[in-house]
Backbone as ProteinMPNN parsed JSONL, in Angstrom:
{"seq_chain_A": "MTMTTMVIDVQNRGDAQKIADTLRLMKSVKKIVIQEIDSECIPGLPYTREERIASVHKSMEEVRAGHTITSEELKKRMATW", "coords_chain_A": {"N_chain_A": [[-43.814, -31.898, -54.385], [-41.513, -34.118, -55.64], [-40.592, -37.422, -55.115], [-37.914, -39.596, -55.421], [-36.819, -42.899, -55.771], [-33.848, -44.623, -55.528], [-32.128, -47.481, -56.302], [-29.219, -49.171, -55.771], [-27.244, -51.803, -56.468], [-24.55, -53.161, -54.868], [-21.464, -54.843, -54.214], [-20.18, -54.614, -51.751], [-20.561, -53.074, -48.525], [-18.983, -50.831, -48.065], [-18.577, -49.669, -50.595], [-21.215, -48.911, -51.139], [-21.562, -47.012, -49.153], [-19.755, -45.026, -49.963], [-20.983, -44.187, -52.325], [-23.379, -43.184, -51.256], [-22.372, -41.073, -49.689], [-21.427, -39.379, -51.687], [-23.825, -38.775, -53.02], [-25.106, -37.34, -51.027], [-23.975, -34.853, -51.232], [-25.39, -33.584, -53.148], [-27.871, -31.138, -53.503], [-30.575, -31.681, -53.938], [-31.092, -34.169, -52.902], [-32.676, -35.602, -50.262], [-32.912, -37.703, -48.464], [-31.21, -40.694, -47.72], [-31.078, -44.13, -47.863], [-29.432, -47.014, -46.989], [-29.51, -50.284, -47.889], [-28.699, -53.537, -47.051], [-28.212, -56.253, -49.176], [-28.89, -59.707, -49.748], [-26.103, -61.19, -50.682], [-25.834, -63.647, -51.791], [-27.967, -64.131, -53.386], [-29.302, -63.871, -56.689], [-29.494, -60.759, -58.148], [-32.694, -59.373, -58.079], [-33.989, -61.787, -58.209], [-35.489, -64.508, -56.402], [-33.78, -66.562, -55.52], [-30.665, -68.344, -55.023], [-27.596, -68.346, -56.924], [-26.517, -70.907, -57.01], [-28.788, -72.451, -56.435], [-30.281, -71.935, -58.724], [-28.671, -73.034, -60.724], [-28.8, -75.724, -59.939], [-31.51, -76.165, -60.415], [-31.623, -75.904, -63.209], [-29.99, -78.055, -63.945], [-31.58, -80.165, -62.995], [-33.813, -79.879, -64.647], [-32.642, -80.442, -67.117], [-32.012, -83.132, -66.748], [-34.593, -84.19, -66.558], [-35.536, -83.75, -69.155], [-33.759, -85.388, -70.606], [-34.626, -87.816, -69.617], [-36.986, -88.065, -70.848], [-39.228, -86.832, -69.859], [-41.199, -84.856, -70.915], [-43.508, -82.521, -72.449], [-45.619, -81.498, -75.173], [-45.992, -78.144, -76.517], [-48.628, -77.715, -77.171], [-49.972, -79.571, -75.541], [-49.322, -78.477, -73.083], [-50.705, -76.04, -73.25], [-53.349, -77.023, -73.222], [-53.445, -78.138, -70.639], [-53.028, -75.829, -69.132], [-55.346, -74.445, -69.636], [-57.116, -75.553, -67.917], [-56.503, -74.631, -65.449]], "CA_chain_A": [[-42.482, -32.455, -54.218], [-41.345, -35.431, -56.237], [-39.601, -38.26, -54.439], [-37.355, -40.622, -56.291], [-36.104, -43.97, -55.085], [-32.747, -45.153, -56.32], [-31.575, -48.706, -55.739], [-27.936, -49.502, -56.382], [-26.706, -53.047, -55.928], [-23.089, -53.208, -54.819], [-20.995, -56.049, -53.536], [-19.822, -54.431, -50.345], [-21.168, -51.921, -47.87], [-18.086, -49.692, -48.225], [-18.904, -49.03, -51.87], [-22.525, -48.269, -50.971], [-21.367, -45.829, -48.319], [-19.11, -44.015, -50.803], [-22.015, -43.66, -53.22], [-24.279, -42.379, -50.436], [-21.661, -39.839, -49.328], [-21.404, -38.53, -52.88], [-25.189, -38.3, -53.26], [-25.444, -36.361, -50.0], [-23.469, -33.555, -51.663], [-26.382, -32.987, -54.04], [-28.882, -30.425, -52.719], [-31.916, -32.231, -54.119], [-31.219, -35.442, -52.194], [-33.095, -35.326, -48.887], [-32.778, -38.875, -47.599], [-30.535, -41.846, -48.325], [-31.168, -45.351, -47.06], [-28.595, -48.086, -47.528], [-30.004, -51.598, -47.487], [-27.831, -54.641, -47.446], [-28.932, -57.325, -49.837], [-28.27, -61.024, -49.629], [-25.202, -61.293, -51.83], [-25.923, -64.983, -52.359], [-29.067, -64.167, -54.342], [-29.164, -63.186, -57.958], [-30.3, -59.542, -58.033], [-34.025, -59.409, -58.68], [-34.549, -63.132, -58.189], [-35.582, -65.004, -55.027], [-32.981, -67.758, -55.262], [-29.229, -68.164, -55.199], [-27.015, -68.839, -58.182], [-26.387, -72.363, -56.886], [-30.133, -73.025, -56.56], [-30.676, -71.826, -60.13], [-27.892, -74.035, -61.458], [-29.387, -77.024, -59.597], [-32.794, -76.245, -61.116], [-31.342, -76.134, -64.623], [-29.513, -79.44, -64.061], [-32.745, -81.048, -62.811], [-34.602, -79.778, -65.878], [-31.929, -81.166, -68.171], [-32.182, -84.557, -66.468], [-35.97, -84.547, -66.899], [-35.615, -83.798, -70.621], [-33.053, -86.611, -71.034], [-35.429, -88.974, -69.22], [-38.208, -88.093, -71.65], [-40.347, -86.224, -69.122], [-41.527, -83.603, -71.588], [-44.804, -82.46, -73.127], [-45.618, -80.517, -76.26], [-46.589, -76.861, -76.144], [-50.088, -77.88, -77.283], [-50.426, -80.24, -74.314], [-49.196, -77.492, -72.017], [-51.841, -75.114, -73.399], [-54.553, -77.734, -72.761], [-53.376, -78.217, -69.17], [-53.163, -74.481, -68.571], [-56.745, -74.037, -69.77], [-57.889, -76.093, -66.791], [-56.044, -74.029, -64.199]], "C_chain_A": [[-42.455, -33.862, -54.798], [-40.26, -36.181, -55.483], [-39.168, -39.347, -55.402], [-36.623, -41.642, -55.441], [-35.048, -44.504, -56.029], [-32.209, -46.386, -55.598], [-30.308, -49.026, -56.507], [-27.415, -50.756, -55.699], [-25.186, -52.996, -56.0], [-22.674, -54.428, -54.007], [-20.595, -55.827, -52.09], [-20.352, -53.111, -49.814], [-20.289, -50.675, -48.0], [-18.358, -48.935, -49.513], [-20.232, -48.295, -51.77], [-22.387, -46.986, -50.168], [-20.722, -44.702, -49.116], [-20.123, -43.362, -51.747], [-22.962, -42.746, -52.442], [-23.633, -41.057, -50.053], [-21.635, -38.864, -50.499], [-22.788, -37.949, -53.148], [-25.604, -37.238, -52.247], [-24.958, -34.954, -50.362], [-24.447, -32.837, -52.594], [-27.499, -32.369, -53.208], [-30.267, -31.06, -52.81], [-32.146, -33.549, -53.377], [-31.508, -35.15, -50.724], [-32.823, -36.496, -47.944], [-32.12, -40.01, -48.375], [-30.632, -43.015, -47.356], [-30.323, -46.413, -47.742], [-29.142, -49.404, -46.979], [-29.019, -52.65, -47.952], [-28.691, -55.712, -48.083], [-28.177, -58.629, -49.625], [-27.401, -61.247, -50.857], [-25.205, -62.689, -52.461], [-27.014, -65.06, -53.426], [-28.706, -63.43, -55.616], [-30.024, -61.937, -57.867], [-31.615, -59.651, -58.787], [-34.683, -60.778, -58.67], [-34.5, -63.697, -56.769], [-34.776, -66.265, -54.72], [-31.511, -67.469, -55.551], [-28.782, -68.703, -56.562], [-26.932, -70.369, -58.154], [-27.746, -73.048, -57.024], [-30.596, -72.998, -58.012], [-29.942, -72.858, -60.972], [-28.465, -75.429, -61.197], [-30.712, -77.227, -60.322], [-32.602, -76.537, -62.6], [-30.859, -77.564, -64.839], [-30.677, -80.419, -63.93], [-33.605, -81.039, -64.074], [-33.958, -80.55, -67.01], [-32.068, -82.673, -67.983], [-33.587, -85.017, -66.843], [-36.155, -84.649, -68.411], [-34.953, -85.069, -71.131], [-33.855, -87.864, -70.706], [-36.743, -89.05, -69.991], [-39.426, -87.499, -70.957], [-40.658, -84.845, -69.703], [-42.939, -83.688, -72.149], [-44.691, -81.419, -74.239], [-46.226, -79.211, -75.769], [-48.108, -76.922, -76.237], [-50.663, -78.547, -76.029], [-50.354, -79.276, -73.132], [-50.353, -76.498, -72.055], [-53.129, -75.755, -72.893], [-54.581, -77.805, -71.24], [-53.605, -76.857, -68.536], [-54.609, -73.992, -68.648], [-57.607, -74.53, -68.611], [-57.501, -75.491, -65.452], [-57.007, -72.981, -63.708]], "O_chain_A": [[-43.299, -34.693, -54.464], [-39.169, -35.664, -55.242], [-39.986, -39.936, -56.108], [-35.9, -41.292, -54.509], [-35.328, -44.8, -57.19], [-31.877, -46.324, -54.415], [-30.319, -49.139, -57.733], [-27.175, -50.762, -54.492], [-24.612, -52.809, -57.073], [-23.451, -54.964, -53.217], [-20.663, -56.752, -51.281], [-20.563, -52.158, -50.565], [-20.816, -49.563, -48.041], [-18.369, -47.704, -49.526], [-20.36, -47.174, -52.264], [-23.032, -45.984, -50.478], [-21.102, -43.542, -48.961], [-20.119, -42.146, -51.94], [-23.307, -41.661, -52.911], [-24.293, -40.018, -50.091], [-21.803, -37.658, -50.314], [-22.916, -36.767, -53.467], [-26.372, -36.334, -52.576], [-25.485, -33.969, -49.845], [-24.342, -31.628, -52.802], [-28.019, -33.015, -52.299], [-31.047, -30.985, -51.861], [-33.287, -33.991, -53.245], [-30.699, -34.535, -50.029], [-32.537, -36.296, -46.763], [-32.438, -40.25, -49.539], [-30.304, -42.89, -46.176], [-30.485, -46.677, -48.933], [-29.222, -49.606, -45.768], [-28.568, -52.646, -49.097], [-29.77, -56.036, -47.586], [-26.976, -58.636, -49.355], [-27.917, -61.468, -51.953], [-24.645, -62.887, -53.539], [-26.99, -65.951, -54.275], [-27.91, -62.492, -55.613], [-31.204, -62.048, -57.533], [-31.646, -59.977, -59.973], [-35.833, -60.908, -59.089], [-33.574, -63.399, -56.016], [-35.071, -66.961, -53.748], [-31.164, -66.497, -56.221], [-29.516, -69.421, -57.241], [-27.236, -71.037, -59.142], [-27.851, -74.1, -57.654], [-31.236, -73.941, -58.477], [-30.542, -73.489, -61.843], [-28.601, -76.227, -62.124], [-31.007, -78.327, -60.789], [-33.342, -77.333, -63.178], [-31.265, -78.218, -65.8], [-30.75, -81.397, -64.674], [-34.072, -82.09, -64.513], [-34.64, -81.232, -67.774], [-32.225, -83.408, -68.958], [-33.758, -86.109, -67.385], [-36.855, -85.54, -68.891], [-35.507, -85.757, -71.988], [-33.778, -88.86, -71.426], [-37.52, -89.987, -69.81], [-40.547, -87.659, -71.439], [-40.417, -83.815, -69.073], [-43.496, -84.774, -72.305], [-43.792, -80.579, -74.24], [-46.892, -79.174, -74.734], [-48.803, -76.256, -75.469], [-51.707, -78.137, -75.521], [-51.241, -79.271, -72.279], [-50.915, -76.153, -71.016], [-53.918, -75.102, -72.21], [-55.618, -77.561, -70.623], [-54.295, -76.745, -67.523], [-55.041, -73.204, -67.807], [-58.686, -73.997, -68.354], [-58.107, -75.809, -64.429], [-56.776, -72.37, -62.664]]}, "name": "protein", "num_of_chains": 1, "seq": "MTMTTMVIDVQNRGDAQKIADTLRLMKSVKKIVIQEIDSECIPGLPYTREERIASVHKSMEEVRAGHTITSEELKKRMATW"}
């Protein structure tokens, strides 16, 4: 028996329920689990959109302030990790 996991990200639980109801009509579907996800997070990423925007702004400020290194310097530093 092959089991397949399907993850569908939807914005509201009502939509997820409609999808689950439709899938239940298929004979091959044995079990359906609906999990609510944190809608504040970007799907697949562990932070919110606002946190990501703040991170990008901070990075831009660091570049403007001259806090940068070359890719060669980065490679040298990474070799010591």
